[in-house]
PyMOL Python script that loads the backbone (N, CA, C, O; Angstrom):
from pymol import cmd

cmd.read_pdbstr("""\
ATOM      1  N   UNK A   1      44.009 -34.799   2.460  1.00  0.00           N
ATOM      2  CA  UNK A   1      42.746 -35.474   2.514  1.00  0.00           C
ATOM      3  C   UNK A   1      41.561 -34.412   2.328  1.00  0.00           C
ATOM      4  O   UNK A   1      41.411 -33.457   3.091  1.00  0.00           O
ATOM      5  N   UNK A   2      40.803 -34.659   1.320  1.00  0.00           N
ATOM      6  CA  UNK A   2      39.731 -33.672   1.131  1.00  0.00           C
ATOM      7  C   UNK A   2      38.453 -34.150   1.712  1.00  0.00           C
ATOM      8  O   UNK A   2      38.334 -35.306   2.118  1.00  0.00           O
ATOM      9  N   UNK A   3      37.485 -33.266   1.758  1.00  0.00           N
ATOM     10  CA  UNK A   3      36.133 -33.567   2.224  1.00  0.00           C
ATOM     11  C   UNK A   3      35.458 -34.660   1.428  1.00  0.00           C
ATOM     12  O   UNK A   3      34.772 -35.529   1.967  1.00  0.00           O
ATOM     13  N   UNK A   4      35.674 -34.590   0.127  1.00  0.00           N
ATOM     14  CA  UNK A   4      34.922 -35.558  -0.792  1.00  0.00           C
ATOM     15  C   UNK A   4      35.428 -36.978  -0.530  1.00  0.00           C
ATOM     16  O   UNK A   4      34.646 -37.929  -0.563  1.00  0.00           O
ATOM     17  N   UNK A   5      36.747 -37.129  -0.266  1.00  0.00           N
ATOM     18  CA  UNK A   5      37.286 -38.536   0.054  1.00  0.00           C
ATOM     19  C   UNK A   5      36.691 -39.053   1.400  1.00  0.00           C
ATOM     20  O   UNK A   5      36.355 -40.229   1.532  1.00  0.00           O
ATOM     21  N   UNK A   6      36.577 -38.140   2.380  1.00  0.00           N
ATOM     22  CA  UNK A   6      36.021 -38.555   3.632  1.00  0.00           C
ATOM     23  C   UNK A   6      34.496 -38.955   3.483  1.00  0.00           C
ATOM     24  O   UNK A   6      34.029 -39.948   4.040  1.00  0.00           O
ATOM     25  N   UNK A   7      33.823 -38.172   2.753  1.00  0.00           N
ATOM     26  CA  UNK A   7      32.402 -38.502   2.547  1.00  0.00           C
ATOM     27  C   UNK A   7      32.157 -39.836   1.792  1.00  0.00           C
ATOM     28  O   UNK A   7      31.259 -40.625   2.086  1.00  0.00           O
ATOM     29  N   UNK A   8      33.027 -39.998   0.813  1.00  0.00           N
ATOM     30  CA  UNK A   8      32.877 -41.240   0.055  1.00  0.00           C
ATOM     31  C   UNK A   8      33.159 -42.480   0.856  1.00  0.00           C
ATOM     32  O   UNK A   8      32.422 -43.463   0.775  1.00  0.00           O
ATOM     33  N   UNK A   9      34.233 -42.441   1.641  1.00  0.00           N
ATOM     34  CA  UNK A   9      34.530 -43.618   2.481  1.00  0.00           C
ATOM     35  C   UNK A   9      33.472 -43.845   3.499  1.00  0.00           C
ATOM     36  O   UNK A   9      33.139 -44.989   3.810  1.00  0.00           O
ATOM     37  N   UNK A  10      32.903 -42.725   4.056  1.00  0.00           N
ATOM     38  CA  UNK A  10      31.814 -42.888   4.987  1.00  0.00           C
ATOM     39  C   UNK A  10      30.585 -43.511   4.430  1.00  0.00           C
ATOM     40  O   UNK A  10      29.963 -44.362   5.066  1.00  0.00           O
ATOM     41  N   UNK A  11      30.196 -43.066   3.154  1.00  0.00           N
ATOM     42  CA  UNK A  11      29.098 -43.610   2.488  1.00  0.00           C
ATOM     43  C   UNK A  11      29.270 -45.069   2.257  1.00  0.00           C
ATOM     44  O   UNK A  11      28.351 -45.860   2.468  1.00  0.00           O
ATOM     45  N   UNK A  12      30.438 -45.430   1.825  1.00  0.00           N
ATOM     46  CA  UNK A  12      30.736 -46.899   1.606  1.00  0.00           C
ATOM     47  C   UNK A  12      30.611 -47.731   2.842  1.00  0.00           C
ATOM     48  O   UNK A  12      30.092 -48.845   2.776  1.00  0.00           O
ATOM     49  N   UNK A  13      31.042 -47.265   3.917  1.00  0.00           N
ATOM     50  CA  UNK A  13      30.959 -48.025   5.152  1.00  0.00           C
ATOM     51  C   UNK A  13      29.530 -48.138   5.680  1.00  0.00           C
ATOM     52  O   UNK A  13      29.126 -49.165   6.226  1.00  0.00           O
ATOM     53  N   UNK A  14      28.817 -47.105   5.509  1.00  0.00           N
ATOM     54  CA  UNK A  14      27.429 -47.141   5.870  1.00  0.00           C
ATOM     55  C   UNK A  14      26.607 -48.052   4.941  1.00  0.00           C
ATOM     56  O   UNK A  14      25.702 -48.749   5.398  1.00  0.00           O
ATOM     57  N   UNK A  15      26.907 -48.044   3.715  1.00  0.00           N
ATOM     58  CA  UNK A  15      26.327 -48.986   2.742  1.00  0.00           C
ATOM     59  C   UNK A  15      26.751 -50.367   3.040  1.00  0.00           C
ATOM     60  O   UNK A  15      25.930 -51.285   3.019  1.00  0.00           O
ATOM     61  N   UNK A  16      28.011 -50.560   3.319  1.00  0.00           N
ATOM     62  CA  UNK A  16      28.557 -51.835   3.613  1.00  0.00           C
ATOM     63  C   UNK A  16      27.967 -52.456   4.881  1.00  0.00           C
ATOM     64  O   UNK A  16      27.722 -53.662   4.908  1.00  0.00           O
ATOM     65  N   UNK A  17      27.730 -51.652   5.947  1.00  0.00           N
ATOM     66  CA  UNK A  17      27.152 -52.119   7.146  1.00  0.00           C
ATOM     67  C   UNK A  17      25.662 -52.550   6.884  1.00  0.00           C
ATOM     68  O   UNK A  17      25.193 -53.575   7.378  1.00  0.00           O
ATOM     69  N   UNK A  18      24.977 -51.731   6.105  1.00  0.00           N
ATOM     70  CA  UNK A  18      23.495 -52.057   5.840  1.00  0.00           C
ATOM     71  C   UNK A  18      23.443 -53.266   4.954  1.00  0.00           C
ATOM     72  O   UNK A  18      22.625 -54.160   5.167  1.00  0.00           O
ATOM     73  N   UNK A  19      24.333 -53.312   3.924  1.00  0.00           N
ATOM     74  CA  UNK A  19      24.301 -54.454   3.016  1.00  0.00           C
ATOM     75  C   UNK A  19      24.684 -55.742   3.689  1.00  0.00           C
ATOM     76  O   UNK A  19      24.031 -56.760   3.459  1.00  0.00           O
ATOM     77  N   UNK A  20      25.687 -55.749   4.491  1.00  0.00           N
ATOM     78  CA  UNK A  20      26.088 -57.003   5.177  1.00  0.00           C
ATOM     79  C   UNK A  20      25.115 -57.460   6.237  1.00  0.00           C
ATOM     80  O   UNK A  20      24.912 -58.654   6.460  1.00  0.00           O
ATOM     81  N   UNK A  21      24.513 -56.462   6.891  1.00  0.00           N
ATOM     82  CA  UNK A  21      23.482 -56.803   7.947  1.00  0.00           C
ATOM     83  C   UNK A  21      22.282 -57.471   7.204  1.00  0.00           C
ATOM     84  O   UNK A  21      21.815 -58.528   7.628  1.00  0.00           O
ATOM     85  N   UNK A  22      21.795 -56.868   6.120  1.00  0.00           N
ATOM     86  CA  UNK A  22      20.656 -57.377   5.389  1.00  0.00           C
ATOM     87  C   UNK A  22      21.079 -58.810   4.840  1.00  0.00           C
ATOM     88  O   UNK A  22      20.281 -59.748   4.859  1.00  0.00           O
ATOM     89  N   UNK A  23      22.339 -58.927   4.363  1.00  0.00           N
ATOM     90  CA  UNK A  23      22.792 -60.261   3.873  1.00  0.00           C
ATOM     91  C   UNK A  23      22.594 -61.322   4.967  1.00  0.00           C
ATOM     92  O   UNK A  23      21.907 -62.325   4.776  1.00  0.00           O
ATOM     93  N   UNK A  24      23.227 -61.056   6.125  1.00  0.00           N
ATOM     94  CA  UNK A  24      23.251 -62.063   7.079  1.00  0.00           C
ATOM     95  C   UNK A  24      21.867 -62.330   7.733  1.00  0.00           C
ATOM     96  O   UNK A  24      21.575 -63.467   8.103  1.00  0.00           O
ATOM     97  N   UNK A  25      21.043 -61.317   7.870  1.00  0.00           N
ATOM     98  CA  UNK A  25      19.628 -61.530   8.341  1.00  0.00           C
ATOM     99  C   UNK A  25      18.898 -62.390   7.310  1.00  0.00           C
ATOM    100  O   UNK A  25      18.212 -63.337   7.693  1.00  0.00           O
ATOM    101  N   UNK A  26      19.019 -62.098   6.039  1.00  0.00           N
ATOM    102  CA  UNK A  26      18.417 -62.838   4.989  1.00  0.00           C
ATOM    103  C   UNK A  26      18.854 -64.363   5.006  1.00  0.00           C
ATOM    104  O   UNK A  26      18.058 -65.292   4.876  1.00  0.00           O
ATOM    105  N   UNK A  27      20.134 -64.492   5.173  1.00  0.00           N
ATOM    106  CA  UNK A  27      20.705 -65.868   5.161  1.00  0.00           C
ATOM    107  C   UNK A  27      20.155 -66.679   6.441  1.00  0.00           C
ATOM    108  O   UNK A  27      19.782 -67.851   6.381  1.00  0.00           O
ATOM    109  N   UNK A  28      20.157 -65.944   7.527  1.00  0.00           N
ATOM    110  CA  UNK A  28      19.739 -66.574   8.830  1.00  0.00           C
ATOM    111  C   UNK A  28      18.276 -66.974   8.773  1.00  0.00           C
ATOM    112  O   UNK A  28      17.903 -68.057   9.223  1.00  0.00           O
ATOM    113  N   UNK A  29      17.428 -66.077   8.206  1.00  0.00           N
ATOM    114  CA  UNK A  29      16.025 -66.379   8.005  1.00  0.00           C
ATOM    115  C   UNK A  29      15.793 -67.551   7.065  1.00  0.00           C
ATOM    116  O   UNK A  29      14.954 -68.413   7.329  1.00  0.00           O
ATOM    117  N   UNK A  30      16.526 -67.578   5.988  1.00  0.00           N
ATOM    118  CA  UNK A  30      16.400 -68.615   4.983  1.00  0.00           C
ATOM    119  C   UNK A  30      16.880 -70.069   5.680  1.00  0.00           C
ATOM    120  O   UNK A  30      16.214 -71.097   5.551  1.00  0.00           O
ATOM    121  N   UNK A  31      17.951 -70.008   6.325  1.00  0.00           N
ATOM    122  CA  UNK A  31      18.421 -71.229   7.005  1.00  0.00           C
ATOM    123  C   UNK A  31      17.422 -71.684   8.083  1.00  0.00           C
ATOM    124  O   UNK A  31      17.187 -72.884   8.219  1.00  0.00           O
ATOM    125  N   UNK A  32      16.853 -70.791   8.822  1.00  0.00           N
ATOM    126  CA  UNK A  32      15.865 -71.173   9.822  1.00  0.00           C
ATOM    127  C   UNK A  32      14.632 -71.807   9.165  1.00  0.00           C
ATOM    128  O   UNK A  32      14.101 -72.805   9.652  1.00  0.00           O
ATOM    129  N   UNK A  33      14.186 -71.205   8.045  1.00  0.00           N
ATOM    130  CA  UNK A  33      13.036 -71.763   7.391  1.00  0.00           C
ATOM    131  C   UNK A  33      13.293 -73.146   6.811  1.00  0.00           C
ATOM    132  O   UNK A  33      12.471 -74.058   6.905  1.00  0.00           O
ATOM    133  N   UNK A  34      14.421 -73.254   6.234  1.00  0.00           N
ATOM    134  CA  UNK A  34      14.877 -74.551   5.623  1.00  0.00           C
ATOM    135  C   UNK A  34      14.986 -75.599   6.666  1.00  0.00           C
ATOM    136  O   UNK A  34      14.637 -76.748   6.398  1.00  0.00           O
ATOM    137  N   UNK A  35      15.444 -75.286   7.832  1.00  0.00           N
ATOM    138  CA  UNK A  35      15.687 -76.220   8.915  1.00  0.00           C
ATOM    139  C   UNK A  35      14.286 -76.568   9.562  1.00  0.00           C
ATOM    140  O   UNK A  35      14.175 -77.665  10.109  1.00  0.00           O
ATOM    141  N   UNK A  36      13.302 -75.776   9.536  1.00  0.00           N
ATOM    142  CA  UNK A  36      12.054 -75.943  10.212  1.00  0.00           C
ATOM    143  C   UNK A  36      10.901 -76.455   9.318  1.00  0.00           C
ATOM    144  O   UNK A  36       9.901 -76.958   9.829  1.00  0.00           O
ATOM    145  N   UNK A  37      11.046 -76.323   7.972  1.00  0.00           N
ATOM    146  CA  UNK A  37       9.958 -76.667   7.073  1.00  0.00           C
ATOM    147  C   UNK A  37       9.748 -78.149   7.061  1.00  0.00           C
ATOM    148  O   UNK A  37       8.616 -78.589   6.862  1.00  0.00           O
ATOM    149  N   UNK A  38      10.681 -78.879   7.246  1.00  0.00           N
ATOM    150  CA  UNK A  38      10.521 -80.440   7.242  1.00  0.00           C
ATOM    151  C   UNK A  38       9.776 -81.001   8.504  1.00  0.00           C
ATOM    152  O   UNK A  38       9.346 -82.154   8.537  1.00  0.00           O
ATOM    153  N   UNK A  39       9.652 -80.110   9.543  1.00  0.00           N
ATOM    154  CA  UNK A  39       9.064 -80.499  10.820  1.00  0.00           C
ATOM    155  C   UNK A  39       7.586 -80.261  10.759  1.00  0.00           C
ATOM    156  O   UNK A  39       6.898 -80.648  11.703  1.00  0.00           O
ATOM    157  N   UNK A  40       7.024 -79.647   9.712  1.00  0.00           N
ATOM    158  CA  UNK A  40       5.621 -79.307   9.677  1.00  0.00           C
ATOM    159  C   UNK A  40       4.760 -80.462   9.209  1.00  0.00           C
ATOM    160  O   UNK A  40       4.830 -80.887   8.056  1.00  0.00           O
ATOM    161  N   UNK A  41       3.907 -80.985  10.170  1.00  0.00           N
ATOM    162  CA  UNK A  41       3.187 -82.230   9.836  1.00  0.00           C
ATOM    163  C   UNK A  41       2.002 -81.907   8.827  1.00  0.00           C
ATOM    164  O   UNK A  41       1.548 -82.785   8.093  1.00  0.00           O
ATOM    165  N   UNK A  42       1.565 -80.717   8.829  1.00  0.00           N
ATOM    166  CA  UNK A  42       0.370 -80.537   7.857  1.00  0.00           C
ATOM    167  C   UNK A  42       0.828 -80.021   6.468  1.00  0.00           C
ATOM    168  O   UNK A  42      -0.035 -79.551   5.727  1.00  0.00           O
ATOM    169  N   UNK A  43       2.026 -80.068   6.088  1.00  0.00           N
ATOM    170  CA  UNK A  43       2.432 -79.696   4.801  1.00  0.00           C
ATOM    171  C   UNK A  43       2.761 -81.073   4.082  1.00  0.00           C
ATOM    172  O   UNK A  43       3.425 -81.954   4.629  1.00  0.00           O
ATOM    173  N   UNK A  44       2.246 -81.171   2.842  1.00  0.00           N
ATOM    174  CA  UNK A  44       2.651 -82.274   1.997  1.00  0.00           C
ATOM    175  C   UNK A  44       4.174 -82.168   1.547  1.00  0.00           C
ATOM    176  O   UNK A  44       4.809 -81.128   1.723  1.00  0.00           O
ATOM    177  N   UNK A  45       4.692 -83.232   0.994  1.00  0.00           N
ATOM    178  CA  UNK A  45       6.066 -83.162   0.565  1.00  0.00           C
ATOM    179  C   UNK A  45       6.225 -82.140  -0.514  1.00  0.00           C
ATOM    180  O   UNK A  45       7.264 -81.482  -0.560  1.00  0.00           O
ATOM    181  N   UNK A  46       5.232 -81.955  -1.420  1.00  0.00           N
ATOM    182  CA  UNK A  46       5.330 -80.947  -2.443  1.00  0.00           C
ATOM    183  C   UNK A  46       5.306 -79.526  -1.913  1.00  0.00           C
ATOM    184  O   UNK A  46       6.008 -78.636  -2.392  1.00  0.00           O
ATOM    185  N   UNK A  47       4.405 -79.342  -0.832  1.00  0.00           N
ATOM    186  CA  UNK A  47       4.374 -78.025  -0.346  1.00  0.00           C
ATOM    187  C   UNK A  47       5.683 -77.660   0.459  1.00  0.00           C
ATOM    188  O   UNK A  47       6.111 -76.506   0.470  1.00  0.00           O
ATOM    189  N   UNK A  48       6.298 -78.694   1.132  1.00  0.00           N
ATOM    190  CA  UNK A  48       7.620 -78.489   1.771  1.00  0.00           C
ATOM    191  C   UNK A  48       8.633 -78.118   0.772  1.00  0.00           C
ATOM    192  O   UNK A  48       9.445 -77.229   1.030  1.00  0.00           O
ATOM    193  N   UNK A  49       8.638 -78.754  -0.376  1.00  0.00           N
ATOM    194  CA  UNK A  49       9.652 -78.468  -1.442  1.00  0.00           C
ATOM    195  C   UNK A  49       9.418 -77.016  -1.944  1.00  0.00           C
ATOM    196  O   UNK A  49      10.371 -76.264  -2.142  1.00  0.00           O
ATOM    197  N   UNK A  50       8.136 -76.641  -2.144  1.00  0.00           N
ATOM    198  CA  UNK A  50       7.839 -75.281  -2.640  1.00  0.00           C
ATOM    199  C   UNK A  50       8.274 -74.231  -1.605  1.00  0.00           C
ATOM    200  O   UNK A  50       8.814 -73.191  -1.980  1.00  0.00           O
ATOM    201  N   UNK A  51       8.049 -74.485  -0.330  1.00  0.00           N
ATOM    202  CA  UNK A  51       8.443 -73.501   0.691  1.00  0.00           C
ATOM    203  C   UNK A  51      10.025 -73.419   0.745  1.00  0.00           C
ATOM    204  O   UNK A  51      10.578 -72.332   0.905  1.00  0.00           O
ATOM    205  N   UNK A  52      10.703 -74.542   0.613  1.00  0.00           N
ATOM    206  CA  UNK A  52      12.180 -74.444   0.652  1.00  0.00           C
ATOM    207  C   UNK A  52      12.698 -73.706  -0.546  1.00  0.00           C
ATOM    208  O   UNK A  52      13.626 -72.906  -0.421  1.00  0.00           O
ATOM    209  N   UNK A  53      12.130 -73.947  -1.701  1.00  0.00           N
ATOM    210  CA  UNK A  53      12.585 -73.235  -2.871  1.00  0.00           C
ATOM    211  C   UNK A  53      12.259 -71.685  -2.781  1.00  0.00           C
ATOM    212  O   UNK A  53      13.026 -70.804  -3.168  1.00  0.00           O
ATOM    213  N   UNK A  54      11.058 -71.486  -2.236  1.00  0.00           N
ATOM    214  CA  UNK A  54      10.667 -70.096  -2.141  1.00  0.00           C
ATOM    215  C   UNK A  54      11.436 -69.281  -1.193  1.00  0.00           C
ATOM    216  O   UNK A  54      11.658 -68.090  -1.414  1.00  0.00           O
ATOM    217  N   UNK A  55      11.870 -69.927  -0.087  1.00  0.00           N
ATOM    218  CA  UNK A  55      12.635 -69.183   0.969  1.00  0.00           C
ATOM    219  C   UNK A  55      14.138 -69.015   0.526  1.00  0.00           C
ATOM    220  O   UNK A  55      14.826 -68.081   0.938  1.00  0.00           O
ATOM    221  N   UNK A  56      14.603 -69.980  -0.342  1.00  0.00           N
ATOM    222  CA  UNK A  56      15.971 -69.836  -0.753  1.00  0.00           C
ATOM    223  C   UNK A  56      16.121 -68.834  -1.862  1.00  0.00           C
ATOM    224  O   UNK A  56      17.032 -68.006  -1.842  1.00  0.00           O
ATOM    225  N   UNK A  57      15.189 -68.903  -2.883  1.00  0.00           N
ATOM    226  CA  UNK A  57      15.365 -68.088  -4.057  1.00  0.00           C
ATOM    227  C   UNK A  57      14.693 -66.706  -3.957  1.00  0.00           C
ATOM    228  O   UNK A  57      14.888 -65.864  -4.834  1.00  0.00           O
ATOM    229  N   UNK A  58      13.928 -66.477  -2.928  1.00  0.00           N
ATOM    230  CA  UNK A  58      13.390 -65.175  -2.778  1.00  0.00           C
ATOM    231  C   UNK A  58      13.736 -64.708  -1.367  1.00  0.00           C
ATOM    232  O   UNK A  58      12.979 -64.856  -0.409  1.00  0.00           O
ATOM    233  N   UNK A  59      14.938 -64.133  -1.313  1.00  0.00           N
ATOM    234  CA  UNK A  59      15.618 -63.926   0.009  1.00  0.00           C
ATOM    235  C   UNK A  59      14.831 -63.336   1.214  1.00  0.00           C
ATOM    236  O   UNK A  59      14.683 -64.002   2.239  1.00  0.00           O
ATOM    237  N   UNK A  60      14.384 -62.218   1.096  1.00  0.00           N
ATOM    238  CA  UNK A  60      13.670 -61.553   2.219  1.00  0.00           C
ATOM    239  C   UNK A  60      12.225 -61.903   2.337  1.00  0.00           C
ATOM    240  O   UNK A  60      11.714 -62.239   3.406  1.00  0.00           O
ATOM    241  N   UNK A  61      11.547 -61.810   1.148  1.00  0.00           N
ATOM    242  CA  UNK A  61      10.093 -62.026   1.157  1.00  0.00           C
ATOM    243  C   UNK A  61       9.666 -63.539   1.447  1.00  0.00           C
ATOM    244  O   UNK A  61       8.643 -63.792   2.083  1.00  0.00           O
ATOM    245  N   UNK A  62      10.449 -64.454   0.978  1.00  0.00           N
ATOM    246  CA  UNK A  62      10.146 -65.857   1.184  1.00  0.00           C
ATOM    247  C   UNK A  62      10.141 -66.316   2.660  1.00  0.00           C
ATOM    248  O   UNK A  62       9.166 -66.930   3.092  1.00  0.00           O
ATOM    249  N   UNK A  63      11.179 -66.041   3.427  1.00  0.00           N
ATOM    250  CA  UNK A  63      11.145 -66.425   4.821  1.00  0.00           C
ATOM    251  C   UNK A  63      10.132 -65.699   5.657  1.00  0.00           C
ATOM    252  O   UNK A  63       9.585 -66.272   6.599  1.00  0.00           O
ATOM    253  N   UNK A  64       9.847 -64.372   5.319  1.00  0.00           N
ATOM    254  CA  UNK A  64       8.790 -63.647   6.007  1.00  0.00           C
ATOM    255  C   UNK A  64       7.431 -64.233   5.695  1.00  0.00           C
ATOM    256  O   UNK A  64       6.567 -64.344   6.565  1.00  0.00           O
ATOM    257  N   UNK A  65       7.258 -64.604   4.446  1.00  0.00           N
ATOM    258  CA  UNK A  65       5.954 -65.247   4.163  1.00  0.00           C
ATOM    259  C   UNK A  65       5.794 -66.576   4.797  1.00  0.00           C
ATOM    260  O   UNK A  65       4.692 -66.943   5.204  1.00  0.00           O
ATOM    261  N   UNK A  66       6.882 -67.327   4.895  1.00  0.00           N
ATOM    262  CA  UNK A  66       6.823 -68.589   5.637  1.00  0.00           C
ATOM    263  C   UNK A  66       6.502 -68.416   7.120  1.00  0.00           C
ATOM    264  O   UNK A  66       5.695 -69.169   7.665  1.00  0.00           O
ATOM    265  N   UNK A  67       7.128 -67.424   7.787  1.00  0.00           N
ATOM    266  CA  UNK A  67       6.989 -67.186   9.166  1.00  0.00           C
ATOM    267  C   UNK A  67       5.511 -66.690   9.431  1.00  0.00           C
ATOM    268  O   UNK A  67       4.888 -67.074  10.421  1.00  0.00           O
ATOM    269  N   UNK A  68       4.998 -65.847   8.531  1.00  0.00           N
ATOM    270  CA  UNK A  68       3.627 -65.427   8.645  1.00  0.00           C
ATOM    271  C   UNK A  68       2.616 -66.615   8.462  1.00  0.00           C
ATOM    272  O   UNK A  68       1.584 -66.696   9.128  1.00  0.00           O
ATOM    273  N   UNK A  69       2.980 -67.507   7.536  1.00  0.00           N
ATOM    274  CA  UNK A  69       2.130 -68.759   7.371  1.00  0.00           C
ATOM    275  C   UNK A  69       2.180 -69.588   8.627  1.00  0.00           C
ATOM    276  O   UNK A  69       1.131 -70.082   9.038  1.00  0.00           O
ATOM    277  N   UNK A  70       3.300 -69.779   9.264  1.00  0.00           N
ATOM    278  CA  UNK A  70       3.409 -70.503  10.536  1.00  0.00           C
ATOM    279  C   UNK A  70       2.568 -69.873  11.657  1.00  0.00           C
ATOM    280  O   UNK A  70       1.913 -70.533  12.464  1.00  0.00           O
ATOM    281  N   UNK A  71       2.648 -68.564  11.632  1.00  0.00           N
ATOM    282  CA  UNK A  71       1.881 -67.764  12.657  1.00  0.00           C
ATOM    283  C   UNK A  71       0.444 -67.955  12.494  1.00  0.00           C
ATOM    284  O   UNK A  71      -0.269 -68.145  13.479  1.00  0.00           O
ATOM    285  N   UNK A  72      -0.048 -67.912  11.243  1.00  0.00           N
ATOM    286  CA  UNK A  72      -1.536 -68.069  11.027  1.00  0.00           C
ATOM    287  C   UNK A  72      -1.904 -69.477  11.269  1.00  0.00           C
ATOM    288  O   UNK A  72      -3.040 -69.710  11.683  1.00  0.00           O
ATOM    289  N   UNK A  73      -1.022 -70.505  11.046  1.00  0.00           N
ATOM    290  CA  UNK A  73      -1.396 -71.853  11.340  1.00  0.00           C
ATOM    291  C   UNK A  73      -1.434 -72.122  12.855  1.00  0.00           C
ATOM    292  O   UNK A  73      -2.208 -72.957  13.323  1.00  0.00           O
ATOM    293  N   UNK A  74      -0.619 -71.428  13.589  1.00  0.00           N
ATOM    294  CA  UNK A  74      -0.678 -71.502  15.019  1.00  0.00           C
ATOM    295  C   UNK A  74      -1.926 -71.006  15.654  1.00  0.00           C
ATOM    296  O   UNK A  74      -2.443 -71.574  16.616  1.00  0.00           O
ATOM    297  N   UNK A  75      -2.417 -69.888  15.071  1.00  0.00           N
ATOM    298  CA  UNK A  75      -3.618 -69.189  15.516  1.00  0.00           C
ATOM    299  C   UNK A  75      -4.856 -70.147  15.224  1.00  0.00           C
ATOM    300  O   UNK A  75      -5.808 -70.214  16.002  1.00  0.00           O
ATOM    301  N   UNK A  76      -4.776 -70.847  14.102  1.00  0.00           N
ATOM    302  CA  UNK A  76      -5.850 -71.760  13.656  1.00  0.00           C
ATOM    303  C   UNK A  76      -5.783 -73.087  14.392  1.00  0.00           C
ATOM    304  O   UNK A  76      -6.714 -73.889  14.333  1.00  0.00           O
ATOM    305  N   UNK A  77      -4.666 -73.312  15.091  1.00  0.00           N
ATOM    306  CA  UNK A  77      -4.540 -74.549  15.779  1.00  0.00           C
ATOM    307  C   UNK A  77      -4.062 -75.795  14.921  1.00  0.00           C
ATOM    308  O   UNK A  77      -4.222 -76.957  15.294  1.00  0.00           O
ATOM    309  N   UNK A  78      -3.507 -75.455  13.828  1.00  0.00           N
ATOM    310  CA  UNK A  78      -2.995 -76.605  12.986  1.00  0.00           C
ATOM    311  C   UNK A  78      -1.562 -77.021  13.384  1.00  0.00           C
ATOM    312  O   UNK A  78      -1.087 -78.075  12.962  1.00  0.00           O
ATOM    313  N   UNK A  79      -0.894 -76.219  14.169  1.00  0.00           N
ATOM    314  CA  UNK A  79       0.499 -76.524  14.431  1.00  0.00           C
ATOM    315  C   UNK A  79       0.622 -77.132  15.837  1.00  0.00           C
ATOM    316  O   UNK A  79       1.725 -77.468  16.270  1.00  0.00           O
TER     317      UNK A  79
END
""", "prot")
cmd.dss("prot")
cmd.show_as("cartoon", "prot")
cmd.util.cbc("prot")
cmd.orient("prot")
């Protein structure tokens, strides 16, 4: 066993851990947003559809933007 093979396997596991963690967090955020977007009374049906599509097809940015929108709506008293 050489040092290069040990380093390569370590790099792959670190990458794998990071990749799968990001994947599961992204999926969890998207599922949360899809499950909660229909409960928003101040969104029209078209806005709800846009938010669902945005959170599903733009994995990390979409759910974060949706959560920030909810946060700003709560501060304004819309929610």
